[in-house]
N, C-alpha and C positions, 0 to 999 in steps of 0.2 A: 584860284582855290583857297590860297592862302589869305585872300582879302575875303572871300566869303566867308571863311570860319572863323573871323575876327571882328571887323568893322562893317564889311559891306560897302556898298558905294558911296562916295562921300555925296551929301545932298545939302545944296546951298548954292546961291549965285556967286559968292567970292570964292577965293582960292581955298584948298584944305588947309586945317591949321597944322600946324608942328604936333600939337596934342594928338590929332587925328590920325596923322602920319607915323609917329612913333607908338601908336596902339595897334598897327596893322602886323600881321604876321609876315614873314618872308619866308621865301622858298631857299632852303640851304643847298641843296642838292637833288638831281633828278638821275635816276638810274634806269635806262631805256634797255629793254629785253627784247623788243621787236616793235613794228610800226603802230601797233594798238596796247603795247603794255609796257608801263612804267611805274616806278615807284618813286613817289614824289616826298621828300622831307620838308616838313614844314616847322618853322620856329615861331612860337607865339609868345608875344611879352607877358613876363609875370605880373607887370604893372596893372594888367586888365583885371587881376584877382584882388579881392577883398582877403587877404591872409587871416582875418581875424574872427571870420564867422562862416558857418557852412561851407567850408572849402570843398567838402567833396562833391557836393552839388555842382559847384561852379566848375570844378575839373572836368565832370562828366558833361556839362554843356559845350566846354570846349574841347571836348573830344568827341564822343558818342552823339551830343545833343545838337550837333549843329546842321547846317542845310546841305551839306554836300551830298549825303545820301538820299536826297529827296529830289534833287534837281533833274529835269528831263535830260539834259545836254551831256549826262554821263550813263552810258549804256551799262557799263560794269564799274563798280566801285567798290573798293574795300577799305575800311580802316584798319591799318595792320598792327599799329603798335603805338606805343608813346612812351615818354620818360619825364621825368620832373627833378628840378633841381634839390639839392638838400634844404634850401630856404622853404620851401614848400612842404617837402616831406618831413621836415620836424615839426610842423604843425598837425600831423596827422598820428593819430596813435596806433592804428593798424591793429593785427592780431595780438591777443594778450597770454595766449598760450604756444600754439605752433607744436611742431613735434617734439622739440625738448620740454617744453611746460607739460605736455600731456604725458610723457615718460615720467615726470616729477610727480604729477597727480597720482599715477598708478606706482610709484614706487619701484620702477624698474631700470635696469640699466640703459645708458646711451647708446647700447648697439644691440638692442633686443627689438624684433621685429613687434609692431602692434598689428595684432590679428582681430578681427572684429566680424560681426554678422547684421545681418538687416532681417528684420521681423516679417515673414511672409507666410501666407497671402496677404497681400495690402488691405483687404477688407473681409468682412465676414468672421471675425474672430471676436470671442468674448474677452473682457479683461482677464478672467482666469487662464484661458488658452494663451495670450500672449504673455502672461506672467509666467507661465511654465515654460514656454519656449527659451525666454531669457535665461530661466533657472538653468535649464539643461544646459544651453550655449554657455553661461558663465562656468558652470560645474566643469564642462569639459576645457574651460580655458581660454575663452576669447575674452579680449580685455575692452572691448567697445560694441555696443550693442545700439543700433538707432531705430525709429520707427520706419517703414517704409512711407513713400511721400502721400500715398492715397489714403494713409489712416488719419482722419479728419476728426474724429471725436464724436462718432454718430452715437444715437440713445443707447444702441446695443452694446457700445464699448466706450461708456464716458470717460473723458481725459483723467479726471481727478482720481476715479476708482483706480482706472489701469495705470497711472504712475504711482499711486501708492502701493498697489500690489506688487509692481514690478520692485519698486525701492526695496520693499521687504523681503522679497526672494533674493536679491543681489545682497543684500545684509546677510542673508543666511549663508549665502555662498562664500562670503567675505570670512564669516565665523567658521564656517567648515573648513576652508583652503588657506585662509591668509591671502587671498587675491582680491585686490579690487577691480571692479568692473565698472566703466563709464556708461550711463545710459542717457541716450538723446530722444526724448519725446518730440514728435511734430508740434511746433508751436504756431498755433492756428487762432488768429485773432484780426481783427479790424485795427487799422493803422492807430487809432486812438487809444487801443485797449492792449497792445501788444506788451507795453511794460509790463502792466499790471499782471497779465497772463503769463509772462514770462517769470515773474516773481513768483507767482503761486505755484508755478511748475517746481522751482527750485525749493520753494517750502515743503512742496509733496513729495520732493526726494530725487527730482531730476539732477544729474551731475553735469549735463550738457544739454543744449537746445538744438533741435533741427530747425532750417528756416529757409525758404527759396529766396533769395534777394533778388533773383532775375523776374520774378513773378511779382513780388510783392514791394521791392524797393531795396536797393541798395543803401540808400538814406536811412531807411528804417533798421537794418543791420548795423550800419555805423553808430545810430542811437543805443542800441543794445550794448553793442562793444565797449562804449565809452560810460556807461553806466554803472558805478562800483557796486551798487546792489544786486547785479546781474553778474556776479563773479564766477561764470561757468564757461567752458569752450563752446563756441557757435558752429555749428555744421553747416554750411552754405550748400544746402541742396543745388543740383546743376540741370534739373529739369527743364528743358525748353532751350538749352545752349545752343543746341545745332540748329535750332530754328533761327537762332539770332547769326550763327556764324557760318552759314552755307547759303548759295546762291548767288546771284548777280550783284545784288547790295547788301553787303554784309559787315560785321563786325568780327574780326577775328577772334579766336579764341584765347588768344594771348592778352587781348585787351579786356576781356571778359573776366580773365584770372586776376589780372592785375587791379581792376578795379575790387574784385572780391577781396583781395589782400589788403587793398587801401581801406576799404570798408570795415576791416576787422574780421573777416571770415579766418576760424582756426583750420578748418577743414575743406578741402573742395576736391570734387571728384573729377580725375582728368580722363579716365579709361583703363583698359587692361592691354597690356602687351601679350599676344599671341591668341586674342579673340577678335574673330573677324564676324561673329555671327549676333552681336548684340548692339553695340553702340557705335554710330558713325563714326567717332572721333578715333575709336580703337583700332580703325582700319588704315591709320596714320601712324606708323612708330615714332616717324620723326616729329609730329604734333605731340604726341605725349612725352617725348625726352624734352621737347622744348617747353612745354607747361611745367613739367616737374622744376627745370631750371627758374622758370620765372617765379614761381611760388616758394623756391627754397633760397635762391641766392642772395647774397646781400643786397639791400636795396635801401639806402640811408640808414635810417634808424628803426627801420620796421623789422619786427620778427617776422618769421617764414609763417606761410600757410602750409599746414600739412598736405600733401599730395594724397588723394585717396584713390587706391586702385579697385575699381568695383566695376560692375556690369557684366559678369559673365566670368568672375574670377572663381579658378577652381585649384585643386593641388598639382595638376599638370602645368598651367600656364603661371602658376606662381612663381616656377623656376624663372621664366623669363622675364618677369617682373623684378626679381631680387636681382638678376643679372644687369638689367637696365638701371635700376635706382638705388641699389644697396638695400640698408636696413631702413632707411630715413624715409618710410612711406607707411599709410595705413591702409592694410589691406582687407576689405570687407567682403566677404563670401556669403552670400545669402542660401540661394537654392542648394548650392553645392554641400554646405553643410546641414541644412535643415532636411535634406531630402535623402542623405546618405542612407544606403540601405542597411546598415548596422546601427544606426540612430544618430542623434544629434552630438552626442559626445564624440563618437567615430568621426563624424565630418571634420569636428575639430582637430582630432587627432591626426587625420590625413593631412590636414594643412601644414601643422607643426611638424609632422614627419618629412614633407616635401620641403620645408625650410631648413630641415637638419641635415637632409643629403645633400642640398646645396652647400651648406657650410662644410660638410664633410668631402663634397667634391665626388661624391658617388652618383651615378647616374640613377634617375628616379626608379627605372624599371628594376635595378639590381637591389636598391634599398626596398622596394616593395615585396621583395622576396621574404623577407623577415617583419613585415609589419602589415598584417592584415588588412589593416584601415585604409592604408595607402592604394 
């Protein structure tokens, strides 16, 4: 396995050269858990990398791009994790904002929870309808709003018109309340137009950008994150993640999360504690804790990628997530805010009331007695 992931077999009549042998990975250790289950720790030489150019792509080829997942002689195989030395990490810029940088953009304290929403439904809305939902949510107190992933800029909801309208309405909220709200439209463009489109979105008023690097390319996200003319946070949408990370041949969620962080994603959705009926990852609390740690813990010179708790988040399970992650995550509640029976503002109020109940160590049911939105 170590040989396959670096040099492959020696080809030639003479003996393998020392350069070839030095370029091979080796097996550091093996942990066995049963007759057909083991974890293999492989060390790959840094000398196989060119540290001066296209480093992210090289890392991906030496991790997820190798042949092991393809070979027929492994019935089940998973790439579980990887790490990099500081000599490699210092060459990668990573995220520019993360959770601390986002709080700075919003001018809020370091211990304040960032609550946001996702515009729904995913399609079938006019620019005016989207802008009104954003206005109501921001007026209620959300600090982050993003497009849903199926909002692709169709003819009935052109991207430019929508972004400009939303920007105007959020500026109106800022003037009325003094609160800033970040808005991340869906960046939809072919690769050679991606940067130009991103710059236009920022010119039209976008204060963040949403983009799915698992579908369109981690390298593209890295290119956006490295461009000083696109100085806004990048929301790395996680759609298709479980398609990569489940099954007999898979890339672990930890690997995908680390690659997003290396590529410069400022936000990445992990799932929701206490929500078993929406996303696959949310059914494994241990995985959510591990992902939050991977995204937030010190890693060389890189800033953190903020964990996004979304996919069925509501006022009830928000308590579980604060208990698990503290205040250092971004909570995005779409349907539970936008479909609140008392209106969008009440939906936002309910989320903040739940957070306040946790802060005061009051059971949610008791706190709700005097807070009708909750």
